[in-house]
C-alpha positions in Angstrom: -93.8 -111.1 105.7 -96.3 -113.7 107.0 -98.7 -111.0 108.3 -98.4 -109.2 104.9 -99.3 -112.3 103.0 -102.2 -113.0 105.4 -103.5 -109.5 104.8 -103.3 -110.0 101.0 -105.1 -113.3 101.2 -107.9 -111.7 103.3 -108.3 -109.0 100.7 -108.4 -111.6 98.0 -111.0 -113.6 99.8 -113.1 -110.5 100.4 -113.4 -109.9 96.7 -115.1 -113.3 96.2 -113.0 -114.0 93.1 -112.0 -117.4 94.2 -115.6 -118.4 94.7 -116.4 -117.2 91.2 -113.5 -119.1 89.7 -114.6 -122.3 91.6 -118.1 -122.0 90.2 -116.7 -121.4 86.7 -114.6 -124.5 87.0 -117.4 -126.6 88.4 -119.8 -125.5 85.6 -117.3 -126.2 82.8 -116.3 -129.6 84.3 -120.0 -130.6 84.4 -120.5 -129.4 80.8 -117.4 -131.3 79.5 -118.3 -134.4 81.5 -121.7 -134.4 79.8 -120.2 -133.7 76.4 -117.7 -136.6 76.8 -120.5 -138.9 77.9 -122.5 -138.1 74.8 -119.4 -138.4 72.6 -118.9 -142.0 74.0 -122.5 -142.8 73.3 -122.2 -141.5 69.7 -119.0 -143.4 69.1 -120.7 -146.6 70.3 -123.7 -146.0 68.1 -121.5 -145.1 65.1 -119.2 -148.1 65.3 -121.7 -150.4 66.9 -119.1 -151.7 69.4 -117.8 -151.0 72.9 -114.5 -152.7 72.3 -111.7 -150.1 72.3 -109.5 -152.0 69.8 -112.3 -152.3 67.2 -113.2 -148.6 67.8 -109.7 -147.4 67.3 -109.2 -149.6 64.2 -112.3 -148.0 62.7 -111.2 -144.5 63.7 -107.8 -145.1 61.9 -109.7 -146.3 58.8 -111.9 -143.3 58.9 -109.0 -140.9 59.2 -107.2 -142.6 56.3 -110.3 -142.1 54.2 -110.3 -138.4 55.0 -106.6 -138.2 54.0 -107.2 -140.0 50.7 -110.2 -137.9 49.8 -108.1 -134.8 49.2 -110.6 -132.7 51.2 -107.8 -131.6 53.6 -105.8 -128.9 51.9 -103.6 -127.8 54.8 -100.3 -129.6 54.9 -99.9 -129.0 58.6 -103.3 -130.5 59.4 -102.5 -133.4 57.2 -99.3 -134.1 59.0 -101.1 -133.9 62.4 -103.6 -136.5 61.2 -100.9 -138.8 59.9 -99.1 -138.5 63.3 -102.3 -139.3 65.1 -102.8 -142.4 63.0 -99.2 -143.6 63.8 -99.8 -143.0 67.5 -103.1 -144.9 67.5 -101.5 -147.8 65.6 -98.7 -147.8 68.2 -101.3 -148.1 71.0 -103.0 -151.0 69.1 -99.7 -152.8 68.5 -98.9 -152.6 72.2 -102.4 -153.4 73.4 -102.7 -150.2 75.5 -106.1 -148.4 75.7 -105.3 -144.6 75.7 -108.8 -143.8 76.8 -109.3 -146.1 79.8 -112.7 -145.2 81.2 -112.7 -143.4 84.5 -112.3 -140.1 86.3 -108.4 -140.1 86.1 -108.6 -140.3 82.3 -111.1 -137.4 82.2 -108.8 -135.3 84.5 -105.8 -136.0 82.2 -107.7 -135.1 79.0 -109.4 -132.0 80.5 -106.1 -130.7 81.8 -104.4 -131.2 78.4 -107.2 -129.1 76.9 -107.2 -126.4 79.6 -103.5 -125.8 80.1 -102.9 -123.2 77.4 -106.0 -121.1 77.7 -108.6 -121.9 80.4 -106.3 -122.1 83.4 -104.2 -119.0 82.3 -107.5 -117.0 81.9 -108.7 -117.9 85.4 -105.4 -116.9 87.0 -105.3 -113.7 84.9 -108.6 -112.6 86.6 -106.8 -112.6 89.9 -103.2 -111.5 89.0 -104.3 -108.5 86.8 -106.0 -107.0 89.8 -103.5 -107.5 92.6 -101.6 -104.2 92.3 -103.8 -102.1 89.9 -106.7 -102.3 92.3 -104.6 -100.5 94.9 -104.2 -97.6 92.6 -107.9 -97.5 91.4 -109.2 -97.6 95.0 -106.6 -95.1 96.2 -105.3 -97.5 98.9 -101.8 -97.6 97.5 -100.8 -94.4 99.4 -101.9 -95.9 102.7 -100.1 -99.2 101.9 -96.8 -97.5 101.0 -96.8 -95.1 104.0 -96.4 -98.0 106.4 -92.9 -98.6 107.7 -92.3 -101.5 105.3 -90.0 -101.5 102.3 -91.8 -101.4 99.0 -90.2 -104.6 97.7 -91.6 -106.5 100.7 -95.1 -105.2 100.0 -94.8 -106.4 96.4 -93.2 -109.7 97.4 -96.2 -110.4 99.7 -98.5 -109.9 96.7 -96.4 -112.2 94.5 -96.4 -114.9 97.2 -100.2 -114.5 97.4 -100.2 -115.1 93.6 -98.1 -118.3 93.9 -100.4 -119.6 96.6 -103.5 -118.8 94.6 -102.1 -120.6 91.5 -101.5 -123.7 93.6 -105.0 -123.4 95.1 -106.8 -123.0 91.8 -104.9 -126.0 90.3 -105.9 -128.1 93.4 -109.6 -127.0 93.0 -109.4 -127.8 89.3 -108.0 -131.3 89.9 -110.3 -132.1 92.8 -113.5 -131.0 91.1 -112.5 -132.7 87.8 -112.1 -136.0 89.6 -115.1 -135.8 91.9 -117.6 -134.6 89.3 -116.5 -136.8 86.3 -116.3 -139.8 88.6 -120.0 -139.7 89.2 -120.4 -140.5 85.5 -117.3 -142.5 84.6 -116.4 -144.1 87.9 -113.2 -143.4 90.0 -111.1 -146.3 88.6 -108.1 -146.0 86.3 -105.3 -144.5 88.4 -102.9 -147.3 87.4 -104.0 -147.5 83.7 -100.9 -147.4 81.4 -100.1 -144.2 79.6 -97.4 -143.9 76.9 -95.1 -140.8 77.1 -92.2 -139.7 75.0 -93.5 -139.6 71.5 -91.6 -137.3 69.3 -92.1 -135.9 65.8 -89.3 -135.8 63.2 -90.0 -134.2 59.8 -93.7 -135.1 60.1 -93.0 -138.7 61.2 -93.6 -140.2 64.6 -90.5 -141.2 66.5 -91.3 -143.8 69.2 -87.7 -144.7 70.2 -87.9 -142.9 73.5 -91.5 -143.9 74.5 -91.9 -145.0 78.1 -94.8 -146.6 79.9 -96.1 -144.8 83.0 -99.1 -145.4 85.3 -101.7 -142.8 84.8 -101.4 -141.2 88.3 -97.7 -140.5 87.6 -98.5 -138.9 84.2 -101.2 -136.8 85.8 -98.8 -135.5 88.5 -96.2 -134.5 85.8 -99.0 -132.8 83.7 -100.2 -130.9 86.8 -96.6 -129.8 87.5 -96.2 -128.4 84.0 -99.7 -126.8 84.2 -98.7 -125.1 87.5 -95.6 -123.7 85.9 -97.4 -122.4 82.8 -100.2 -120.9 84.9 -97.7 -119.2 87.2 -95.8 -117.7 84.3 -99.0 -116.2 82.8 -99.9 -115.0 86.3 -96.5 -113.4 86.6 -96.9 -111.6 83.3 -100.4 -110.4 84.3 -98.9 -109.3 87.7 -96.4 -107.2 85.8 -99.1 -105.6 83.8 -100.9 -104.9 87.1 -97.9 -103.0 88.2 -97.2 -101.1 84.9 -100.9 -100.3 84.1 -103.1 -98.7 86.7 -106.3 -99.9 85.0 -107.3 -103.5 85.8 -109.5 -103.6 82.7 -106.6 -102.5 80.4 -104.2 -105.1 81.9 -106.7 -107.9 81.5 -107.5 -106.8 78.0 -103.8 -106.9 77.0 -103.3 -110.4 78.5 -106.5 -111.7 77.1 -105.5 -110.6 73.6 -102.1 -112.3 74.1 -103.6 -115.6 75.2 -106.2 -115.7 72.3 -103.6 -114.7 69.8 -101.4 -117.5 71.1 -104.1 -120.0 70.4 -104.4 -118.7 66.9 -100.7 -118.4 66.2 -100.1 -122.0 67.4 -101.9 -123.2 64.3 -100.4 -120.7 61.8 -96.8 -120.0 62.7 -95.0 -123.0 61.2 -93.3 -120.8 58.7 -92.6 -117.9 61.1 -89.7 -119.3 63.1 -89.1 -116.2 65.2 -92.5 -116.6 66.8 -91.2 -119.5 68.9 -89.7 -117.0 71.2 -93.2 -115.6 72.1 -94.5 -116.8 75.5 -98.0 -117.6 74.2 -96.7 -120.0 71.5 -95.0 -122.1 74.2 -97.8 -122.5 76.8 -98.9 -126.0 75.8 -96.1 -127.8 77.6 -98.2 -130.9 78.2 -98.4 -131.5 74.4 -94.8 -132.6 74.6 -95.7 -135.4 77.0 -98.5 -136.8 74.8 -96.5 -136.5 71.6 -98.5 -133.8 69.8 -96.7 -132.0 67.0 -95.1 -128.7 68.2 -96.2 -125.5 66.5 -92.8 -125.1 64.9 -90.4 -127.9 63.9 -87.6 -128.2 66.3 -89.3 -126.9 69.4 -89.0 -129.2 72.5 -90.1 -129.3 76.1 -86.8 -127.9 77.3 -86.9 -125.1 74.8 -90.5 -124.0 75.7 -89.8 -124.4 79.4 -86.7 -122.1 79.1 -88.5 -119.5 77.0 -91.3 -119.3 79.6 -88.9 -119.1 82.4 -87.0 -116.2 80.8 -90.3 -114.4 80.2 -91.3 -115.0 83.9 -87.9 -113.8 85.3 -88.0 -110.7 83.1 -91.6 -109.9 84.3 -90.5 -110.2 87.9 -87.5 -107.9 87.4 -89.7 -105.3 85.6 -92.4 -105.5 88.3 -90.2 -105.0 91.3 -88.0 -102.3 89.6 -91.0 -100.3 88.5 -92.9 -100.6 91.8 -89.9 -99.6 93.9 -89.0 -96.6 91.8 -92.5 -95.3 90.8 -93.8 -92.1 92.4 -97.1 -92.4 94.1 -99.6 -89.6 93.4 
């Protein structure tokens, strides 16, 4: 099995996909670092202060004015803004700066934004090609004529996927910290972060809020991001087994991920959609207290739904690969 995994890793490295993904991550991090730097400059110019408490008080007042102006017609967006005001007020009341300047804060915020679309897309590029490329290149016949059971061949490819997911998350975290630290500094690992906000009928429930150092929160967030990315990779891996065209498999998964982003803002009245994997990808939102797409959804619920989808994809992948005729 070790030699099979080594062989798969060598094939993956020869395609240069990891290098491309690393360059994409580095470019996006540089772009977002610059954007956040300019945003901080605009905020300071707009409110004419660098004190975080004064800035947050002015932001709360600004949001309240938006709510009172009746320009917001969506009830869901209105509820999200009201919850945001309550969270910001909670931070003020407890004298905790949620945006402590530094690379760790950038890593946390960037990960929260990337977990439900960017990271899954990057892994999809690799996972959708692991098996289908063997069919398109015609090497699957050579691979399966070796005296090795089919399930072992597929297992080596799946282990390669798991290792690749871990490597991509490591590259993402390391580059985020190193690049953003050049602008914001590398301090802030022990900055306090509040976790455990819950929403109940459009109201913020802070009864279970706990205080964590930022490094611990980031580790938890990366753990959830790794799980989400692995599930998306597993589903892409299944499509790679079922569909012999890499482009078709990537197209299907891309459509699912983009539709999930759209559905997350539109499905509050369609309760059955909470069983779709793409609606449950943003697990980190449960840590920072964001309102779930559908009332009643929780971290345990979304985690369980994703786990079931992942297990089903593994079963379908191995069953199909073992029984399929090669021609």
